[in-house]
N, C-alpha and C positions, 0 to 999 in steps of 0.2 A: 345531597351535594352532587354536582356535576362531576363525572369521572375525570374530565380534563383538569379540574381544579385540584385534584389530588396528585397529578403527575408533574414531573419537573418541567420548568420553563426551559425552552430551547433558544440558544443564541447561535445564529448561522454565521459562520466565517467564510466569506466568499471573495477570493482574489480574482481580479478581472484584468485581462490585457489583450486588446485587439481581437475580440470575439463577440461583436454585437449580435450576429445572427444567432449564436448559441445562447447568449444572455437573454434575449427576448423569449426564447423557448423555455429557459429555466425559470424566468419570472412567472410564466404561465403555469408551470408545474407548481411553483410555490403558492400561487394564488388559488390552486385547486385542492390544497391540503385540507383534510378533514380536521386536523389538529390545528388549533388557532393560537395557542399560547407560545408564540415565538416572535423573535425580532431578527432582522437581517442586517448584517454589517458587510458593506461592500467596499473593497479597496481597489480602485482603478489605479494601476501603477505602471511605471516604466523608469528607466534611468534618465536623469536630467540631460545627460549628454546627447540623447537621441534627438533632442530638438535641433541640434546643429549638425546632425548626420543626415545627408540627403537620402541615404538608403533606408532610414528609419522614419522619415517625415510622414509617410502614409500612416504608420502605426500611431504616431503622435496625434494626427488629426482624427483618426478613428477613435482613440481614447477620449479625445476632447468631445467628440459627438456623443460618445457613450455617456459621459458625465452629464451633458446637456439633456439627453433623453431620460436618464435616471432622475434628474431634478424635476423634469416636467411631469413625471408620474405622480409626484406629490404624495407618495405612500408614506404614511406616518410610521410604519413598521420597518422602514429602511433607514439606516444610518450610513451615509456615504463618506468615505475617507479618500480624499483626493491626493494621490501621490503621482499624478500624471501631468497636471497643468504646468506650464512654464514656471520655474522657480520652486516647484513642489516635488519634483521627481527625486529618485534615489541618487545618492552620491556614488562615487566611483568604486567604493569598497563594499558598501552595504546595499545590495539590490537583489531583485529576483523574487520568485514566488515564495521562497522560504522566508524572506523578510516580510512579504505581504501577509503570509499566514501568521507570523509572529506578531506583527502590528495589530492585526485583527484580534487574535486571541488574547493578547495583552490588554487590549481595550476592553474586551468582554470581561476578562477577569477582574478588572477594576470596578465594573458596574454591576456584575451579577452576584447572586447569592451562591454560597458553596454548593448547594444541592442542585443548582441549575446545570444545564448541559451545554457544551460547546460542540456544535455539529459542523464539520468541515465539508465544504462542497467545492466543486469546480464548475465553471460556467458551461462547459460542454457536456454536462451530465443531465440525465432525466431520471424520473422515478415515478412510482404510482402515487395515487392520492393519499394513501395511508402510510407513506414512508415516515413522516415526522411522528405520527402516532405510534408506529411500531418501535421507533427508537426510544421514545419517552416511556412506553410500557416496558421495554427491555431493561432499562436502567432502574425503573421503579421496582421491578421484580428481582433485580440483582444489585442491591444498593452497595455491595462491596466491590463491584467491578470498577476498574480504573479506566477502561477504554472499550470501544467496540471497533472491530475490523469487519465491516459489513460485507455481505456477499455482493458480487458484481457480475455483470455480463455485458461485454462490449457489444454495441449495436452493430448490426449488419450494414456494411458500407455498399452503396451502389457501384462504387469504383472497384473493379476486380483486383487491381493491384493493392489497394488499401485493404480490401477484405482478406486477401491472402496474407498480407503482412500482419494484420491484427490477429488472425487465427494462429499464425506461427508464434506470435508473441504471447498470446493467451495460453497456448499449449505449453510454452516454456514456463509461464507463471504457475499454472496449475500442476504441472509435473513437479516443479520445485516444492510447492506447498504440500502436495500429497506425499512426496518423498520425506519431507521433514515430519509429517504426521506419522508416517510408517515407523519412524525410529523414535517417536515420542519426544521430539524436540520442543522446548518451551517457546521457540521462536517461529511458530508456524503461521504467523500473521502475513497477510498480503498488504503491502504498504501502498495504498492508493489515497491520495489527498482528497478525492471525491467520495471516499467511503470509510470515514473514520469519525469517531466522536469520543468525548470524555467528559466526566463531571468537572465542574470548576474546581472542586476541592482537590482532585487528582492533578489537574493542571498546575495548581499552585504548589502542591506537595513535591513535584519533580522539578520545580524551578522553571516551569514554562517551556516553550519551544526554543530549541537552539537553532538560530537562523542558519540556513544553508542555501547556496545558490540553487541546488537541486538535491533531491533525496531527503529533504527535511522530514517528510512523512515517515520514512523508514527509521530515522534516528529518533524521532519523537515516539513512535510506537515501541521501539526497543527500550527507551528510557522508561516508559510507562510499564512495559512488561516486567522490567526488573523491580518495579515497585509493587506490582500486584497482578490481579487476574484480568485478562482480556477476554471479552465476549467475541465469539466467532460466528454464532448463529444469530440471525435476525429474520423476522417473518417477511420483511420486504427487502429488496435489493436495489442497487443503483445500476444505471445503464450508461456507462461512459461512451462518448463518441469515439469512433474509430477513424482517426484522421492523421495525416502527416503534419507534424508540428515541431518546430524547434524553439518553442516558448521556454522550455526547460532543457537541461543537459541530459537528464536521465528520465526514463519513464516511457509510456506508450508511444507518444509522438516521435521522439528521437529514435527509439528502437525501430519503429516502422520505417523511418527515413533510411537509417543505416541498413536495415534488413532488405529493403526494396532494392538497394544497390548491390545486394548479394553478400553482405557482411553481417553475419549473426554471431560473430566471435564473442561479443559481449553478453550474449544471451544464449549460451549453449544448453543442450540437454545433457545435464551432468550424469556421469556413469553411476549406476546404482551401487557399485562396489564402494564408491566414496562415501555414500550415506551409510553403508554397512560399517565402514571404518569408524565413522563418528559414533554409530550405535555401540560398537565394541567399547569405545572409550567411555560412553555414557554408563554402560554396564559396570565398568571398573571404578567409577567415581567413589562408591562406598569404600572400596579397598584402598583408594588413594589417601583416605583418612589416616591410614597406618603408614603406607609407603607408595610413592608414585611408581607405576609400572610403565615401561616403555611401549608406546604405541605410535602409529603414524601421526596421530593428532598431537600427542605429547612432543614428538620430534619437531613437528611444525611450530608449535608454540615456543619451544626452546630457541629455535632460529628466529622466529618473528619477534619475540620479546627479549631475546638475548638473556635468558634466565636458565640456569642449570636445572632447576626444578620449579616450573611455573606454579605448582600447587603447594609448595612448601609454606609460603606466607599464610595461606588459608588454614593450614593445620595449626599454626600458632594463634590465629585470631578467632577461630570458631571451635567451641568446645563440644558441640554435638554433631553427629554424623549428618543429621538433617540439614542443619545450617551450613555445614561444610559443602554438601552436595549442591545446595542452592548457590553458594559462592563459586563453585566450579562452573556451573552453568552461566553465571554472570561474567566470568572471565572468558570462557569460550562461548561468546554470545553470537547473536545473529550476524554481526559484521565479520567476526572471526570465522564463522562457518562458511560464509560466502568467500572469504579470502582463501580458506583451506581448499574449497572446491576448485576455485580458479587456479590455484598453485599446483594442484595435483591431477587435473583432468587428463593431462597427457600420459599419466600412468596407465590409463585404460584406453588404448587406441580404438577408434571407431567413429563413424559419422554420427551426427545428431539423430538421423533416422534410425540407425542401428541401436543407439542407446534408448530411444523411445520405444522401439519394437520390443527390446529386451525387457523394459519396464512393464509394458502391457502384457506380454506373455507370462511374466512372473507373478503378476498381481491380479489378473482378471480371468474369469473362467471362459470356457469355450463358447458358451451361449452369448456372453457379452462381446467377445471378439468377433463372433459370427455376425453380429449386428453391424459391425463396422464395414463389412463387405469390402475389405481392402486386401489386396495381394501384398503382404508385407515385403516380399522379395523385390517388389517393384516400387515400393513406397519412397517418394521423394517430396520434400516440402515444397519445392518450386515447380513440380510437375503434376503431382497428384491432383485430380479434379477438386474444386472447391467444396462440392457437397460431401466428398469423402473426408476432407479435412474438418469440415463442420461436424461430422459424426464423431471424430476423435475429440474435438472440443467438448461436445455434448456429453460424451462418456466421462471425461475427466471432470466436467462441471458437476455431473450427477454424483460422482464419487466424492468430490470435495464437499458437496452439500450434505451428503451422508455423514461425513466426518465432522462437519460443522454442527449438525444436529445432535450427533452423539455427544459432542463436547458440552452441549447445553444440559445434558442429563446428569452431569457429575459436578 
């Protein structure tokens, strides 16, 4: 029997809006895949009101041409969902990439078998010819996994401003994930809509995707993580485009736009001490089964949730320490962690550069830091030469890859 016949069928969920140049490149990537057991679902989408908005008319026409181009391909493996033509766009309340992903994944879940896979992509992403095969093999070898948060590496932009902005954003993302890995957080996933997958059975088990205007990938992965195990390692990675884009409210494109103007306040390098505070509370979770102890995290939850003892309800509902600890992690989840970091960053004064340098010096040895060839006393995100910033990205990427690989061994 052919190996491919034993692997799960893949259904590709692809939202598209105003990106014809990237879509053509993506279609070429898809056509070169060595794995052939897949079908592609494409949702070209926009709000209906844009048809009557002069500032959006060009996007409407671009989406219309994109639909025409897709239909002319005559590709039988493509199913096109038109939410862009006049009369078919999103209404005023339900719109955006989150709704597009939900429509696509809901459609797939109606047609697919439970063992099939849903693979989420974005039009501005590329990957090697074995990417689909690597995902199919990964889930075949890990049938209990509820999701994959695939490795990623943003492409190098020829525009120096865009290149600097994406390096700054990716350093933020990798520092955040490595810091969560350091303290053993269950929520160490990177939420990229172009780099996630799940089995159909898991999608149905968690009630599908909750539509969000933006950030739907984060909430979706968090919901899946609470249900089961997420895969972090994959033999192949995805390569998202580094571009200024306001297609969504959160994510790489908007972060780059905001950061290029000098405002990185939404994406700071969080102080390592804050992760230590979370770690301290993690270590106390077993003792909370008897009595909640006061920590900065507990104090935060008391204020945030307006509860005298945020962990008291779990003591009543869970009879074993193991289940109680899991419930504690579900209460203080990925969203609460981010809220905690944002609310307490000012406790530890310092620039983003100072926080990053402190993290590097504390976690990596002299040989690794010598490779960076950076005078830390002079390091500035907006002034340090791009090759030196690239070295920081590469170091953090390699360390994250190590953590991802180690996670696959257990």
